[in-house]
Phi, psi and omega in degrees: 000135171252175179229137177241135174258138172238145182264126179257095184297330183287342179252040173057053175062031175290137180262132181244137178265137175229133180262152174208159180258149178248119179235170176123186182296166187298136173266163176313126188293348181285349179264145177239164180305321183294342176293345181248021174259113186252147170236148179277128180232172177297141179288129179301141179220158179239140178298149188306317183291323176293320179297321177299312181298317179294319179295318180299321180293325186265341187279166175300147183296341180284348182290134175277166176301323179298316179296320179297316179297322176299318179295319178300317180297320177296318178297322178294319178298315177304314182299319180295330183264005185259138172257140181249129178245134184230135173236178178298342185240331189235154168239132178234128173255135185229132172200159174279141176288149176282159182307320182284357181257005179204167180239033184258012179062229182285348179275074189287125177286146170262131184260130174243127173253119188241135171210154173281147180294331178273003178065014176283161178297152177238095184255356184277112180302319183296327177295317178296321178298315180294322177297313178303314179296320182292320185273322185253318183128160183293337185266014176260147172245144182224154176232151174244131186261135171252097195280169168301150183303325182289347178252006185294131172236116182217082184248350181192175175278071181234140187237143188240121174246144176240123193232154177224148178270052173191183184291128173282135190285057168233125191247033180283320181244102185254345182236143178293132176214101182236121182256146173286162178301316181297314181297317180298317178296315179299318179294319177302317179297318183297321181269359175088013178284132183263353182281134180277140174291132180258000000 
């Protein structure tokens, strides 16, 4: 059994627990159910002058101080609109994208920024699925983008999901099909596959 927390904004940020079961092939054994139990905490923030200094250090040298301050104000706005979810292993930041940050019209994506607290890579797809379910719910669909090189952002072991509370318009997989590790292994043996399910 896993646990999902949902935030009820109308009840003054009261946190509600919802349980769900996790089935399917084996996930990386280093994760435990409690790694997917999240609590809503205050969103980390940096004071304006420190944010300015960090932005100045990271931005293109052509940026003026005025441009840097504009960027700092945008970062502060993002921070104010972000909810932070924390588990023993992961931190997830959640917010809706602004109109100028997407092209989906009224179908506004919810953005999840996911990272491990120890800053190690997170390569297990099933872990990301459980995080998505824990923070948003089982009925949300999310995508991870592998961008054109000119749009690539790779500054840390941080992962970005864009999610909607309805069907994402790709119709390749329309029915749930989740196999246990044993069933997948048995099927592999039957068809002669020598690769072990991980």
